[in-house]
C-alpha positions as CSV (number, residue, x, y, z in Angstrom):
1,M,10.4,31.9,-19.4
2,R,7.0,32.9,-17.7
3,A,6.0,29.2,-17.4
4,A,9.3,28.3,-15.9
5,A,8.9,31.2,-13.5
6,R,5.5,29.8,-12.3
7,G,7.2,26.5,-11.7
8,E,5.7,24.7,-14.6
9,V,7.6,21.9,-16.2
10,M,8.8,22.4,-19.8
11,L,9.9,19.5,-22.0
12,A,11.5,19.5,-25.3
13,P,9.0,17.9,-28.0
14,H,11.4,14.9,-28.5
15,V,11.4,14.2,-24.7
16,T,7.4,14.7,-24.6
17,G,7.3,12.0,-27.3
18,R,9.6,9.6,-25.7
19,L,7.6,9.9,-22.5
20,V,4.3,9.4,-24.3
21,R,5.7,6.2,-26.0
22,W,7.0,4.9,-22.8
23,F,3.5,5.4,-21.1
24,R,1.8,3.7,-23.9
25,S,4.1,0.6,-23.9
26,R,3.4,0.0,-20.1
27,E,0.6,-2.2,-19.1
28,F,-1.3,-0.8,-16.1
29,G,-3.2,-2.8,-13.5
30,P,-2.1,-5.5,-11.0
31,D,1.5,-6.6,-11.7
32,R,0.5,-10.2,-10.5
33,D,-2.4,-12.3,-9.5
34,P,-3.6,-11.7,-6.0
35,D,-2.0,-13.9,-3.3
36,P,-4.6,-16.3,-2.2
37,Q,-3.7,-15.6,1.5
38,V,-4.6,-12.0,1.0
39,E,-7.9,-13.1,-0.7
40,S,-8.9,-14.8,2.6
41,L,-8.6,-11.6,4.5
42,T,-11.6,-9.3,5.2
43,P,-11.3,-5.8,3.7
44,R,-10.8,-4.4,7.2
45,E,-8.0,-6.7,7.9
46,R,-6.4,-5.9,4.7
47,E,-6.7,-2.1,5.5
48,I,-5.0,-2.6,9.1
49,L,-2.4,-4.9,7.5
50,V,-1.4,-2.0,5.1
51,L,-1.3,0.4,7.9
52,V,0.7,-2.0,10.1
53,G,3.0,-2.4,7.2
54,E,3.3,1.4,6.8
55,G,4.6,1.3,10.4
56,L,1.8,3.2,12.1
57,P,1.3,2.5,15.8
58,I,-1.9,1.1,17.2
59,E,-3.3,4.4,18.4
60,E,-2.7,6.0,14.8
61,I,-4.4,3.2,13.1
62,A,-7.3,3.4,15.5
63,A,-7.5,7.3,15.0
64,K,-7.3,6.9,11.2
65,L,-9.9,4.1,11.0
66,V,-12.2,5.7,13.7
67,M,-12.1,2.7,16.0
68,G,-10.9,1.8,19.4
69,S,-7.3,0.8,20.1
70,A,-8.5,-2.5,21.5
71,T,-10.3,-3.2,18.3
72,V,-7.2,-2.7,16.4
73,R,-5.4,-4.8,18.7
74,T,-7.9,-7.6,18.2
75,H,-7.7,-7.2,14.4
76,I,-3.8,-7.6,14.6
77,Y,-4.0,-10.5,16.9
78,R,-6.5,-12.3,14.4
79,L,-4.2,-11.3,11.4
80,R,-1.2,-12.9,13.2
81,H,-3.0,-16.1,14.0
82,K,-4.5,-16.3,10.4
83,R,-1.2,-15.9,8.9
84,N,0.6,-17.9,11.7
85,V,3.2,-15.2,12.3
86,R,4.8,-14.4,15.6
87,D,4.9,-10.6,15.7
88,R,4.3,-7.3,13.8
89,A,7.7,-7.5,11.8
90,Q,6.5,-10.8,10.2
91,L,3.1,-9.2,9.4
92,V,4.9,-6.6,7.6
93,S,7.0,-9.1,5.8
94,F,3.9,-10.9,4.8
95,A,2.2,-7.7,3.5
96,H,5.3,-6.8,1.5
97,S,5.7,-10.2,-0.1
98,A,1.9,-10.3,-0.8
99,G,2.2,-7.1,-2.9
100,L,0.2,-5.0,-0.4
101,L,3.1,-2.5,0.4
C-alpha cells in the first residue's frame, strides 16, 4: 500500500514474468537496413531533417541547433534539392518513409 501511495507500479509475479519473457523475445536495434538516400546525407542534414519532420519552424530549429535562421534555410534548400522534393511536406514524408521519424 505504501508503494502504491508513492506512485510506484506494482505487478503481480505472473505479469512480471510475462513482461520479462516479452522483452527477451524482442530483437533490439535497427528494424531495417538504413535507407541509402539517408546514408548520403550529412549528420547535420539528418539532424535538420528530423527536426523538420517533427514540425519545428525554422526559428526553433535554429535556436535548438545554435545556428542562424538563414543557415537552417540553406540546409532545408539543399535537402529539398538532394531529395528532389518540392516542399517541406515532401521532406517530412521522406523522413517518415526513411525511418527517421
